[in-house]
All heavy atoms as a GROMACS GRO file, in nm:
protein
  606
    1PRO      N    1   0.075  -0.117   0.000
    1PRO     CA    2   0.001   0.000  -0.003
    1PRO      C    3   0.083   0.127   0.002
    1PRO      O    4   0.034   0.230  -0.032
    1PRO     CB    5  -0.085  -0.004   0.126
    1PRO     CG    6  -0.036  -0.130   0.200
    1PRO     CD    7   0.058  -0.204   0.107
    2SER      N    8   0.214   0.117   0.036
    2SER     CA    9   0.292   0.237   0.044
    2SER      C   10   0.435   0.202  -0.014
    2SER      O   11   0.473   0.086  -0.006
    2SER     CB   12   0.312   0.279   0.192
    2SER     OG   13   0.409   0.388   0.199
    3ASP      N   14   0.497   0.302  -0.067
    3ASP     CA   15   0.638   0.288  -0.115
    3ASP      C   16   0.737   0.300  -0.006
    3ASP      O   17   0.853   0.272  -0.031
    3ASP     CB   18   0.666   0.392  -0.222
    3ASP     CG   19   0.586   0.370  -0.344
    3ASP    OD1   20   0.537   0.258  -0.379
    3ASP    OD2   21   0.567   0.471  -0.420
    4LYS      N   22   0.695   0.337   0.111
    4LYS     CA   23   0.791   0.343   0.229
    4LYS      C   24   0.770   0.228   0.318
    4LYS      O   25   0.667   0.178   0.350
    4LYS     CB   26   0.758   0.474   0.302
    4LYS     CG   27   0.787   0.604   0.234
    4LYS     CD   28   0.770   0.719   0.327
    4LYS     CE   29   0.818   0.847   0.258
    4LYS     NZ   30   0.817   0.957   0.358
    5LEU      N   31   0.884   0.182   0.371
    5LEU     CA   32   0.888   0.079   0.469
    5LEU      C   33   0.872   0.137   0.607
    5LEU      O   34   0.926   0.256   0.631
    5LEU     CB   35   1.023   0.000   0.470
    5LEU     CG   36   1.048  -0.099   0.360
    5LEU    CD1   37   1.188  -0.151   0.376
    5LEU    CD2   38   0.947  -0.216   0.371
    6ASN      N   39   0.798   0.072   0.691
    6ASN     CA   40   0.783   0.121   0.839
    6ASN      C   41   0.880   0.032   0.913
    6ASN      O   42   0.861  -0.089   0.931
    6ASN     CB   43   0.641   0.095   0.875
    6ASN     CG   44   0.550   0.197   0.814
    6ASN    OD1   45   0.587   0.306   0.788
    6ASN    ND2   46   0.427   0.148   0.794
    7ILE      N   47   0.987   0.096   0.968
    7ILE     CA   48   1.094   0.023   1.033
    7ILE      C   49   1.097   0.053   1.180
    7ILE      O   50   1.079   0.170   1.228
    7ILE     CB   51   1.227   0.071   0.969
    7ILE    CG1   52   1.226   0.040   0.813
    7ILE    CG2   53   1.349   0.007   1.038
    7ILE    CD1   54   1.338   0.100   0.742
    8ALA      N   55   1.123  -0.053   1.256
    8ALA     CA   56   1.145  -0.038   1.408
    8ALA      C   57   1.293  -0.070   1.431
    8ALA      O   58   1.352  -0.141   1.361
    8ALA     CB   59   1.055  -0.141   1.480
    9ALA      N   60   1.341  -0.004   1.535
    9ALA     CA   61   1.482  -0.023   1.575
    9ALA      C   62   1.490  -0.075   1.718
    9ALA      O   63   1.433  -0.018   1.810
    9ALA     CB   64   1.558   0.109   1.562
   10VAL      N   65   1.563  -0.183   1.734
   10VAL     CA   66   1.598  -0.242   1.863
   10VAL      C   67   1.740  -0.204   1.887
   10VAL      O   68   1.834  -0.265   1.812
   10VAL     CB   69   1.571  -0.393   1.866
   10VAL    CG1   70   1.611  -0.446   2.009
   10VAL    CG2   71   1.419  -0.417   1.838
   11GLY      N   72   1.768  -0.117   1.983
   11GLY     CA   73   1.904  -0.074   2.002
   11GLY      C   74   1.926   0.060   1.934
   11GLY      O   75   1.893   0.072   1.814
   12CYS      N   76   1.968   0.165   2.010
   12CYS     CA   77   1.975   0.292   1.954
   12CYS      C   78   2.108   0.365   1.972
   12CYS      O   79   2.132   0.480   1.931
   12CYS     CB   80   1.868   0.389   2.012
   12CYS     SG   81   1.703   0.335   1.980
   13GLY      N   82   2.204   0.295   2.030
   13GLY     CA   83   2.331   0.358   2.050
   13GLY      C   84   2.447   0.281   1.974
   13GLY      O   85   2.421   0.180   1.910
   14GLY      N   86   2.566   0.341   1.982
   14GLY     CA   87   2.678   0.277   1.909
   14GLY      C   88   2.659   0.259   1.762
   14GLY      O   89   2.625   0.352   1.693
   15LYS      N   90   2.669   0.140   1.716
   15LYS     CA   91   2.655   0.106   1.572
   15LYS      C   92   2.516   0.141   1.520
   15LYS      O   93   2.496   0.166   1.404
   15LYS     CB   94   2.686  -0.040   1.550
   15LYS     CG   95   2.681  -0.091   1.407
   15LYS     CD   96   2.786  -0.028   1.319
   15LYS     CE   97   2.784  -0.099   1.186
   15LYS     NZ   98   2.825  -0.014   1.082
   16ALA      N   99   2.416   0.134   1.612
   16ALA     CA  100   2.279   0.163   1.568
   16ALA      C  101   2.265   0.304   1.513
   16ALA      O  102   2.179   0.332   1.432
   16ALA     CB  103   2.184   0.149   1.682
   17ASP      N  104   2.352   0.391   1.562
   17ASP     CA  105   2.349   0.531   1.511
   17ASP      C  106   2.362   0.536   1.357
   17ASP      O  107   2.286   0.595   1.289
   17ASP     CB  108   2.462   0.615   1.577
   17ASP     CG  109   2.453   0.765   1.546
   17ASP    OD1  110   2.366   0.811   1.464
   17ASP    OD2  111   2.536   0.834   1.606
   18PHE      N  112   2.456   0.455   1.306
   18PHE     CA  113   2.468   0.449   1.161
   18PHE      C  114   2.358   0.372   1.098
   18PHE      O  115   2.299   0.416   1.000
   18PHE     CB  116   2.601   0.378   1.124
   18PHE     CG  117   2.632   0.352   0.985
   18PHE    CD1  118   2.673   0.460   0.905
   18PHE    CD2  119   2.605   0.238   0.925
   18PHE    CE1  120   2.693   0.434   0.769
   18PHE    CE2  121   2.628   0.207   0.791
   18PHE     CZ  122   2.666   0.314   0.707
   19ASN      N  123   2.324   0.258   1.156
   19ASN     CA  124   2.215   0.172   1.100
   19ASN      C  125   2.087   0.242   1.085
   19ASN      O  126   2.012   0.226   0.980
   19ASN     CB  127   2.204   0.047   1.182
   19ASN     CG  128   2.327  -0.045   1.165
   19ASN    OD1  129   2.417  -0.021   1.081
   19ASN    ND2  130   2.340  -0.136   1.259
   20ILE      N  131   2.044   0.309   1.188
   20ILE     CA  132   1.910   0.377   1.184
   20ILE      C  133   1.914   0.497   1.080
   20ILE      O  134   1.816   0.508   1.003
   20ILE     CB  135   1.868   0.437   1.322
   20ILE    CG1  136   1.846   0.314   1.420
   20ILE    CG2  137   1.751   0.518   1.318
   20ILE    CD1  138   1.834   0.359   1.563
   21GLN      N  139   2.013   0.560   1.075
   21GLN     CA  140   2.027   0.670   0.977
   21GLN      C  141   2.018   0.614   0.834
   21GLN      O  142   1.947   0.667   0.745
   21GLN     CB  143   2.162   0.746   0.989
   21GLN     CG  144   2.183   0.816   1.117
   21GLN     CD  145   2.099   0.944   1.123
   21GLN    OE1  146   2.028   0.985   1.030
   21GLN    NE2  147   2.110   1.010   1.236
   22GLN      N  148   2.091   0.501   0.807
   22GLN     CA  149   2.085   0.445   0.680
   22GLN      C  150   1.945   0.388   0.642
   22GLN      O  151   1.901   0.397   0.535
   22GLN     CB  152   2.185   0.325   0.668
   22GLN     CG  153   2.330   0.386   0.670
   22GLN     CD  154   2.361   0.472   0.558
   22GLN    OE1  155   2.344   0.437   0.444
   22GLN    NE2  156   2.412   0.597   0.587
   23ALA      N  157   1.879   0.333   0.745
   23ALA     CA  158   1.743   0.277   0.722
   23ALA      C  159   1.649   0.389   0.694
   23ALA      O  160   1.556   0.374   0.603
   23ALA     CB  161   1.701   0.196   0.841
   24PHE      N  162   1.656   0.496   0.767
   24PHE     CA  163   1.566   0.613   0.743
   24PHE      C  164   1.589   0.674   0.606
   24PHE      O  165   1.496   0.718   0.540
   24PHE     CB  166   1.598   0.714   0.849
   24PHE     CG  167   1.510   0.837   0.840
   24PHE    CD1  168   1.370   0.831   0.843
   24PHE    CD2  169   1.572   0.967   0.829
   24PHE    CE1  170   1.286   0.947   0.833
   24PHE    CE2  171   1.488   1.078   0.818
   24PHE     CZ  172   1.353   1.069   0.822
   25ASN      N  173   1.715   0.675   0.563
   25ASN     CA  174   1.754   0.712   0.425
   25ASN      C  175   1.694   0.847   0.390
   25ASN      O  176   1.633   0.864   0.283
   25ASN     CB  177   1.720   0.607   0.323
   25ASN     CG  178   1.787   0.617   0.189
   25ASN    OD1  179   1.883   0.693   0.179
   25ASN    ND2  180   1.733   0.550   0.090
   26ASN      N  181   1.721   0.946   0.467
   26ASN     CA  182   1.671   1.084   0.445
   26ASN      C  183   1.519   1.090   0.424
   26ASN      O  184   1.466   1.169   0.340
   26ASN     CB  185   1.745   1.150   0.327
   26ASN     CG  186   1.883   1.173   0.360
   26ASN    OD1  187   1.919   1.209   0.471
   26ASN    ND2  188   1.977   1.145   0.268
   27GLY      N  189   1.449   1.006   0.488
   27GLY     CA  190   1.299   1.011   0.477
   27GLY      C  191   1.234   0.921   0.375
   27GLY      O  192   1.118   0.923   0.361
   28SER      N  193   1.320   0.846   0.307
   28SER     CA  194   1.254   0.755   0.202
   28SER      C  195   1.194   0.639   0.272
   28SER      O  196   1.104   0.567   0.210
   28SER     CB  197   1.360   0.708   0.099
   28SER     OG  198   1.457   0.619   0.168
   29ASP      N  199   1.214   0.612   0.406
   29ASP     CA  200   1.143   0.515   0.483
   29ASP      C  201   1.110   0.577   0.615
   29ASP      O  202   1.154   0.686   0.649
   29ASP     CB  203   1.230   0.384   0.497
   29ASP     CG  204   1.244   0.308   0.369
   29ASP    OD1  205   1.145   0.287   0.301
   29ASP    OD2  206   1.364   0.275   0.338
   30ASN      N  207   1.019   0.508   0.688
   30ASN     CA  208   0.976   0.560   0.819
   30ASN      C  209   1.030   0.483   0.938
   30ASN      O  210   1.035   0.359   0.935
   30ASN     CB  211   0.815   0.546   0.825
   30ASN     CG  212   0.749   0.629   0.717
   30ASN    OD1  213   0.781   0.734   0.679
   30ASN    ND2  214   0.647   0.555   0.657
   31ILE      N  215   1.073   0.556   1.039
   31ILE     CA  216   1.105   0.490   1.161
   31ILE      C  217   0.976   0.500   1.254
   31ILE      O  218   0.936   0.610   1.284
   31ILE     CB  219   1.223   0.561   1.231
   31ILE    CG1  220   1.346   0.562   1.143
   31ILE    CG2  221   1.261   0.499   1.366
   31ILE    CD1  222   1.401   0.427   1.102
   32VAL      N  223   0.918   0.386   1.284
   32VAL     CA  224   0.789   0.387   1.348
   32VAL      C  225   0.793   0.344   1.490
   32VAL      O  226   0.697   0.364   1.561
   32VAL     CB  227   0.685   0.300   1.276
   32VAL    CG1  228   0.658   0.358   1.131
   32VAL    CG2  229   0.730   0.159   1.262
   33ALA      N  230   0.901   0.289   1.543
   33ALA     CA  231   0.907   0.252   1.680
   33ALA      C  232   1.064   0.236   1.713
   33ALA      O  233   1.142   0.202   1.632
   33ALA     CB  234   0.839   0.120   1.710
   34LEU      N  235   1.095   0.270   1.834
   34LEU     CA  236   1.228   0.261   1.895
   34LEU      C  237   1.231   0.181   2.018
   34LEU      O  238   1.138   0.190   2.093
   34LEU     CB  239   1.286   0.406   1.918
   34LEU     CG  240   1.294   0.498   1.806
   34LEU    CD1  241   1.321   0.636   1.854
   34LEU    CD2  242   1.402   0.457   1.707
   35CYS      N  243   1.338   0.108   2.043
   35CYS     CA  244   1.349   0.027   2.160
   35CYS      C  245   1.490   0.032   2.205
   35CYS      O  246   1.584   0.003   2.128
   35CYS     CB  247   1.302  -0.111   2.135
   35CYS     SG  248   1.318  -0.222   2.272
   36ASP      N  249   1.518   0.060   2.331
   36ASP     CA  250   1.657   0.048   2.393
   36ASP      C  251   1.634   0.038   2.548
   36ASP      O  252   1.548   0.109   2.596
   36ASP     CB  253   1.737   0.167   2.354
   36ASP     CG  254   1.886   0.135   2.375
   36ASP    OD1  255   1.927   0.102   2.490
   36ASP    OD2  256   1.962   0.146   2.278
   37VAL      N  257   1.719  -0.047   2.610
   37VAL     CA  258   1.710  -0.054   2.761
   37VAL      C  259   1.764   0.065   2.827
   37VAL      O  260   1.740   0.093   2.943
   37VAL     CB  261   1.773  -0.184   2.806
   37VAL    CG1  262   1.697  -0.308   2.757
   37VAL    CG2  263   1.920  -0.190   2.776
   38ASP      N  264   1.846   0.143   2.753
   38ASP     CA  265   1.911   0.256   2.811
   38ASP      C  266   1.861   0.390   2.757
   38ASP      O  267   1.880   0.416   2.640
   38ASP     CB  268   2.065   0.243   2.789
   38ASP     CG  269   2.149   0.358   2.859
   38ASP    OD1  270   2.093   0.455   2.906
   38ASP    OD2  271   2.268   0.334   2.866
   39ASP      N  272   1.789   0.471   2.836
   39ASP     CA  273   1.732   0.597   2.788
   39ASP      C  274   1.835   0.689   2.733
   39ASP      O  275   1.803   0.766   2.636
   39ASP     CB  276   1.658   0.670   2.908
   39ASP     CG  277   1.530   0.594   2.955
   39ASP    OD1  278   1.479   0.515   2.874
   39ASP    OD2  279   1.497   0.604   3.067
   40ARG      N  280   1.949   0.687   2.790
   40ARG     CA  281   2.057   0.774   2.741
   40ARG      C  282   2.103   0.744   2.597
   40ARG      O  283   2.126   0.837   2.515
   40ARG     CB  284   2.186   0.771   2.829
   40ARG     CG  285   2.155   0.821   2.979
   40ARG     CD  286   2.272   0.788   3.064
   40ARG     NE  287   2.280   0.642   3.073
   40ARG     CZ  288   2.384   0.580   3.123
   40ARG    NH1  289   2.486   0.643   3.168
   40ARG    NH2  290   2.385   0.449   3.124
   41GLN      N  291   2.108   0.613   2.563
   41GLN     CA  292   2.142   0.572   2.430
   41GLN      C  293   2.030   0.612   2.333
   41GLN      O  294   2.056   0.642   2.217
   41GLN     CB  295   2.170   0.421   2.425
   41GLN     CG  296   2.284   0.375   2.495
   41GLN     CD  297   2.418   0.419   2.437
   41GLN    OE1  298   2.428   0.468   2.322
   41GLN    NE2  299   2.521   0.396   2.507
   42ALA      N  300   1.909   0.614   2.376
   42ALA     CA  301   1.796   0.637   2.285
   42ALA      C  302   1.761   0.784   2.264
   42ALA      O  303   1.682   0.821   2.180
   42ALA     CB  304   1.670   0.562   2.334
   43LYS      N  305   1.826   0.866   2.351
   43LYS     CA  306   1.786   1.011   2.345
   43LYS      C  307   1.788   1.079   2.216
   43LYS      O  308   1.697   1.150   2.174
   43LYS     CB  309   1.875   1.085   2.448
   43LYS     CG  310   1.843   1.236   2.462
   43LYS     CD  311   1.933   1.302   2.561
   43LYS     CE  312   1.882   1.444   2.582
   43LYS     NZ  313   1.968   1.544   2.569
   44LYS      N  314   1.894   1.060   2.143
   44LYS     CA  315   1.919   1.126   2.010
   44LYS      C  316   1.805   1.085   1.912
   44LYS      O  317   1.741   1.172   1.851
   44LYS     CB  318   2.051   1.077   1.951
   44LYS     CG  319   2.070   1.129   1.805
   44LYS     CD  320   2.209   1.076   1.749
   44LYS     CE  321   2.225   1.120   1.605
   44LYS     NZ  322   2.347   1.078   1.560
   45PHE      N  323   1.766   0.957   1.905
   45PHE     CA  324   1.661   0.918   1.812
   45PHE      C  325   1.524   0.948   1.860
   45PHE      O  326   1.431   0.962   1.779
   45PHE     CB  327   1.691   0.775   1.776
   45PHE     CG  328   1.810   0.758   1.686
   45PHE    CD1  329   1.920   0.694   1.733
   45PHE    CD2  330   1.809   0.814   1.551
   45PHE    CE1  331   2.035   0.690   1.652
   45PHE    CE2  332   1.920   0.803   1.473
   45PHE     CZ  333   2.031   0.738   1.521
   46ARG      N  334   1.502   0.948   1.990
   46ARG     CA  335   1.374   0.984   2.046
   46ARG      C  336   1.348   1.134   2.010
   46ARG      O  337   1.235   1.167   1.981
   46ARG     CB  338   1.372   0.969   2.200
   46ARG     CG  339   1.373   0.820   2.234
   46ARG     CD  340   1.365   0.798   2.383
   46ARG     NE  341   1.234   0.835   2.429
   46ARG     CZ  342   1.198   0.846   2.556
   46ARG    NH1  343   1.296   0.819   2.651
   46ARG    NH2  344   1.083   0.873   2.590
   47GLU      N  345   1.450   1.216   2.008
   47GLU     CA  346   1.437   1.360   1.971
   47GLU      C  347   1.418   1.366   1.819
   47GLU      O  348   1.334   1.449   1.776
   47GLU     CB  349   1.555   1.441   2.014
   47GLU     CG  350   1.557   1.452   2.167
   47GLU     CD  351   1.684   1.514   2.217
   47GLU    OE1  352   1.777   1.541   2.134
   47GLU    OE2  353   1.692   1.541   2.339
   48LYS      N  354   1.490   1.290   1.741
   48LYS     CA  355   1.476   1.294   1.594
   48LYS      C  356   1.348   1.241   1.542
   48LYS      O  357   1.295   1.293   1.442
   48LYS     CB  358   1.595   1.222   1.533
   48LYS     CG  359   1.600   1.233   1.385
   48LYS     CD  360   1.723   1.182   1.318
   48LYS     CE  361   1.716   1.202   1.175
   48LYS     NZ  362   1.849   1.188   1.110
   49PHE      N  363   1.295   1.138   1.607
   49PHE     CA  364   1.161   1.078   1.572
   49PHE      C  365   1.063   1.084   1.680
   49PHE      O  366   1.037   0.972   1.742
   49PHE     CB  367   1.188   0.932   1.524
   49PHE     CG  368   1.291   0.917   1.421
   49PHE    CD1  369   1.418   0.861   1.443
   49PHE    CD2  370   1.268   0.959   1.286
   49PHE    CE1  371   1.517   0.849   1.346
   49PHE    CE2  372   1.363   0.946   1.186
   49PHE     CZ  373   1.491   0.886   1.220
   50PRO      N  374   1.021   1.194   1.711
   50PRO     CA  375   0.929   1.218   1.832
   50PRO      C  376   0.790   1.141   1.824
   50PRO      O  377   0.734   1.110   1.920
   50PRO     CB  378   0.906   1.366   1.846
   50PRO     CG  379   0.936   1.416   1.706
   50PRO     CD  380   1.035   1.326   1.646
   51LYS      N  381   0.754   1.110   1.701
   51LYS     CA  382   0.621   1.039   1.682
   51LYS      C  383   0.641   0.892   1.697
   51LYS      O  384   0.538   0.820   1.708
   51LYS     CB  385   0.564   1.073   1.542
   51LYS     CG  386   0.522   1.214   1.525
   51LYS     CD  387   0.463   1.244   1.395
   51LYS     CE  388   0.422   1.387   1.383
   51LYS     NZ  389   0.360   1.419   1.251
   52ALA      N  390   0.761   0.844   1.688
   52ALA     CA  391   0.789   0.695   1.708
   52ALA      C  392   0.775   0.660   1.856
   52ALA      O  393   0.847   0.714   1.939
   52ALA     CB  394   0.925   0.660   1.649
   53PRO      N  395   0.691   0.566   1.890
   53PRO     CA  396   0.681   0.526   2.029
   53PRO      C  397   0.813   0.463   2.075
   53PRO      O  398   0.879   0.395   1.995
   53PRO     CB  399   0.568   0.419   2.028
   53PRO     CG  400   0.491   0.437   1.900
   53PRO     CD  401   0.588   0.497   1.810
   54TYR      N  402   0.841   0.477   2.208
   54TYR     CA  403   0.967   0.425   2.262
   54TYR      C  404   0.938   0.318   2.362
   54TYR      O  405   0.849   0.341   2.447
   54TYR     CB  406   1.044   0.549   2.322
   54TYR     CG  407   1.160   0.500   2.406
   54TYR    CD1  408   1.277   0.452   2.337
   54TYR    CD2  409   1.164   0.512   2.539
   54TYR    CE1  410   1.389   0.413   2.410
   54TYR    CE2  411   1.279   0.479   2.615
   54TYR     CZ  412   1.388   0.422   2.547
   54TYR     OH  413   1.498   0.381   2.622
   55TYR      N  414   1.014   0.212   2.355
   55TYR     CA  415   0.994   0.098   2.450
   55TYR      C  416   1.130   0.058   2.500
   55TYR      O  417   1.230   0.083   2.437
   55TYR     CB  418   0.934  -0.017   2.370
   55TYR     CG  419   0.794   0.002   2.314
   55TYR    CD1  420   0.782   0.059   2.190
   55TYR    CD2  421   0.688  -0.020   2.394
   55TYR    CE1  422   0.658   0.084   2.144
   55TYR    CE2  423   0.558   0.000   2.344
   55TYR     CZ  424   0.544   0.057   2.212
   55TYR     OH  425   0.419   0.076   2.168
   56LYS      N  426   1.128  -0.005   2.616
   56LYS     CA  427   1.250  -0.057   2.676
   56LYS      C  428   1.253  -0.209   2.660
   56LYS      O  429   1.360  -0.273   2.679
   56LYS     CB  430   1.262  -0.031   2.830
   56LYS     CG  431   1.288   0.117   2.855
   56LYS     CD  432   1.316   0.142   3.003
   56LYS     CE  433   1.367   0.282   3.016
   56LYS     NZ  434   1.461   0.285   3.123
   57ASP      N  435   1.148  -0.268   2.618
   57ASP     CA  436   1.136  -0.414   2.598
   57ASP      C  437   1.093  -0.440   2.458
   57ASP      O  438   0.974  -0.404   2.418
   57ASP     CB  439   1.043  -0.474   2.703
   57ASP     CG  440   1.038  -0.625   2.701
   57ASP    OD1  441   1.053  -0.688   2.586
   57ASP    OD2  442   1.017  -0.681   2.803
   58PHE      N  443   1.169  -0.511   2.379
   58PHE     CA  444   1.136  -0.529   2.242
   58PHE      C  445   1.003  -0.612   2.221
   58PHE      O  446   0.930  -0.605   2.132
   58PHE     CB  447   1.245  -0.596   2.163
   58PHE     CG  448   1.271  -0.739   2.193
   58PHE    CD1  449   1.210  -0.845   2.122
   58PHE    CD2  450   1.354  -0.777   2.302
   58PHE    CE1  451   1.230  -0.980   2.149
   58PHE    CE2  452   1.372  -0.909   2.327
   58PHE     CZ  453   1.311  -1.014   2.255
   59ARG      N  454   0.979  -0.706   2.326
   59ARG     CA  455   0.860  -0.782   2.316
   59ARG      C  456   0.733  -0.699   2.329
   59ARG      O  457   0.638  -0.725   2.257
   59ARG     CB  458   0.864  -0.895   2.425
   59ARG     CG  459   0.976  -0.993   2.409
   59ARG     CD  460   0.997  -1.071   2.527
   59ARG     NE  461   1.050  -0.989   2.633
   59ARG     CZ  462   1.113  -1.032   2.739
   59ARG    NH1  463   1.137  -1.151   2.762
   59ARG    NH2  464   1.164  -0.936   2.828
   60GLN      N  465   0.738  -0.600   2.415
   60GLN     CA  466   0.620  -0.509   2.431
   60GLN      C  467   0.605  -0.427   2.295
   60GLN      O  468   0.499  -0.405   2.249
   60GLN     CB  469   0.642  -0.422   2.548
   60GLN     CG  470   0.635  -0.481   2.675
   60GLN     CD  471   0.654  -0.385   2.790
   60GLN    OE1  472   0.695  -0.273   2.768
   60GLN    NE2  473   0.629  -0.440   2.913
   61MET      N  474   0.718  -0.386   2.242
   61MET     CA  475   0.712  -0.313   2.119
   61MET      C  476   0.653  -0.388   2.003
   61MET      O  477   0.561  -0.349   1.933
   61MET     CB  478   0.854  -0.269   2.070
   61MET     CG  479   0.854  -0.191   1.939
   61MET     SD  480   1.024  -0.157   1.884
   61MET     CE  481   1.070  -0.312   1.818
   62LEU      N  482   0.693  -0.513   1.990
   62LEU     CA  483   0.637  -0.601   1.886
   62LEU      C  484   0.493  -0.632   1.911
   62LEU      O  485   0.413  -0.637   1.811
   62LEU     CB  486   0.721  -0.728   1.868
   62LEU     CG  487   0.862  -0.711   1.815
   62LEU    CD1  488   0.942  -0.840   1.824
   62LEU    CD2  489   0.864  -0.643   1.675
   63ALA      N  490   0.454  -0.648   2.033
   63ALA     CA  491   0.315  -0.683   2.065
   63ALA      C  492   0.221  -0.566   2.030
   63ALA      O  493   0.111  -0.580   1.977
   63ALA     CB  494   0.300  -0.718   2.217
   64LYS      N  495   0.270  -0.445   2.064
   64LYS     CA  496   0.180  -0.325   2.047
   64LYS      C  497   0.190  -0.263   1.907
   64LYS      O  498   0.098  -0.204   1.852
   64LYS     CB  499   0.213  -0.217   2.152
   64LYS     CG  500   0.181  -0.264   2.293
   64LYS     CD  501   0.210  -0.153   2.389
   64LYS     CE  502   0.168  -0.201   2.530
   64LYS     NZ  503   0.206  -0.098   2.628
   65GLU      N  504   0.305  -0.273   1.846
   65GLU     CA  505   0.333  -0.203   1.714
   65GLU      C  506   0.344  -0.297   1.603
   65GLU      O  507   0.356  -0.252   1.488
   65GLU     CB  508   0.456  -0.114   1.724
   65GLU     CG  509   0.458  -0.022   1.835
   65GLU     CD  510   0.365   0.088   1.838
   65GLU    OE1  511   0.312   0.130   1.728
   65GLU    OE2  512   0.322   0.141   1.941
   66GLY      N  513   0.339  -0.425   1.631
   66GLY     CA  514   0.369  -0.528   1.527
   66GLY      C  515   0.294  -0.511   1.393
   66GLY      O  516   0.353  -0.530   1.290
   67LYS      N  517   0.169  -0.471   1.395
   67LYS     CA  518   0.094  -0.458   1.268
   67LYS      C  519   0.140  -0.346   1.189
   67LYS      O  520   0.108  -0.336   1.071
   67LYS     CB  521  -0.053  -0.450   1.303
   67LYS     CG  522  -0.107  -0.579   1.356
   67LYS     CD  523  -0.256  -0.577   1.376
   67LYS     CE  524  -0.296  -0.714   1.436
   67LYS     NZ  525  -0.433  -0.732   1.425
   68LYS      N  526   0.206  -0.252   1.247
   68LYS     CA  527   0.255  -0.127   1.176
   68LYS      C  528   0.394  -0.147   1.113
   68LYS      O  529   0.439  -0.067   1.039
   68LYS     CB  530   0.262  -0.013   1.270
   68LYS     CG  531   0.132   0.032   1.331
   68LYS     CD  532   0.154   0.149   1.424
   68LYS     CE  533   0.036   0.175   1.517
   68LYS     NZ  534   0.063   0.271   1.620
   69ILE      N  535   0.465  -0.252   1.165
   69ILE     CA  536   0.608  -0.269   1.131
   69ILE      C  537   0.624  -0.357   1.014
   69ILE      O  538   0.573  -0.471   0.999
   69ILE     CB  539   0.680  -0.330   1.257
   69ILE    CG1  540   0.677  -0.232   1.372
   69ILE    CG2  541   0.823  -0.357   1.223
   69ILE    CD1  542   0.729  -0.285   1.501
   70ASP      N  543   0.711  -0.312   0.910
   70ASP     CA  544   0.743  -0.397   0.801
   70ASP      C  545   0.881  -0.464   0.824
   70ASP      O  546   0.908  -0.571   0.766
   70ASP     CB  547   0.754  -0.306   0.668
   70ASP     CG  548   0.624  -0.251   0.632
   70ASP    OD1  549   0.514  -0.322   0.643
   70ASP    OD2  550   0.616  -0.134   0.596
   71ALA      N  551   0.967  -0.398   0.890
   71ALA     CA  552   1.104  -0.448   0.914
   71ALA      C  553   1.157  -0.403   1.049
   71ALA      O  554   1.110  -0.298   1.102
   71ALA     CB  555   1.197  -0.393   0.802
   72VAL      N  556   1.253  -0.477   1.106
   72VAL     CA  557   1.311  -0.445   1.231
   72VAL      C  558   1.466  -0.447   1.214
   72VAL      O  559   1.516  -0.539   1.156
   72VAL     CB  560   1.277  -0.549   1.340
   72VAL    CG1  561   1.343  -0.514   1.476
   72VAL    CG2  562   1.122  -0.552   1.360
   73ILE      N  563   1.532  -0.348   1.264
   73ILE     CA  564   1.674  -0.335   1.272
   73ILE      C  565   1.713  -0.368   1.417
   73ILE      O  566   1.672  -0.310   1.511
   73ILE     CB  567   1.725  -0.196   1.236
   73ILE    CG1  568   1.685  -0.148   1.098
   73ILE    CG2  569   1.876  -0.186   1.252
   73ILE    CD1  570   1.714  -0.009   1.073
   74VAL      N  571   1.798  -0.472   1.428
   74VAL     CA  572   1.850  -0.513   1.560
   74VAL      C  573   1.995  -0.477   1.565
   74VAL      O  574   2.078  -0.542   1.497
   74VAL     CB  575   1.819  -0.664   1.589
   74VAL    CG1  576   1.866  -0.703   1.731
   74VAL    CG2  577   1.671  -0.694   1.578
   75THR      N  578   2.036  -0.387   1.656
   75THR     CA  579   2.172  -0.355   1.669
   75THR      C  580   2.200  -0.348   1.824
   75THR      O  581   2.180  -0.247   1.881
   75THR     CB  582   2.201  -0.210   1.608
   75THR    OG1  583   2.148  -0.212   1.476
   75THR    CG2  584   2.353  -0.193   1.602
   76THR      N  585   2.235  -0.458   1.879
   76THR     CA  586   2.259  -0.475   2.017
   76THR      C  587   2.399  -0.534   2.043
   76THR      O  588   2.450  -0.603   1.956
   76THR     CB  589   2.153  -0.566   2.086
   76THR    OG1  590   2.159  -0.693   2.026
   76THR    CG2  591   2.014  -0.502   2.067
   77PRO      N  592   2.456  -0.512   2.158
   77PRO     CA  593   2.584  -0.570   2.186
   77PRO      C  594   2.578  -0.711   2.213
   77PRO      O  595   2.468  -0.766   2.235
   77PRO     CB  596   2.632  -0.497   2.314
   77PRO     CG  597   2.514  -0.428   2.376
   77PRO     CD  598   2.413  -0.406   2.267
   78ASP      N  599   2.693  -0.783   2.200
   78ASP     CA  600   2.691  -0.929   2.223
   78ASP      C  601   2.645  -0.967   2.366
   78ASP      O  602   2.645  -0.890   2.458
   78ASP     CB  603   2.833  -0.987   2.217
   78ASP     CG  604   2.890  -0.964   2.070
   78ASP    OD1  605   2.804  -0.950   1.985
   78ASP    OD2  606   3.005  -0.971   2.057
   0.00000   0.00000   0.00000
C-alpha cells in the first residue's frame, strides 16, 4: 500500500546510530518505533523521531506495534 517501509529499531546507541540513519535514508522510509534498555542511548533518536513510540522491551514493542512494522533493525551488543 505504500512505497515506504515502516521500520522499528531495537538498540539505539553505538553502531545503531549508523544503521538507523541508513534505514531512514533521508525520509525515504519511516522509523515507526524505537527500543533500547538505556534511555541515554535512545535520547538522540527519540528527539529525531518524536512520533515513534519508545519502548524498553522489544517484546512489548512488537506486541503493540507489530501490525505497523514492515522491518526491524536489531543492533545490540553481544
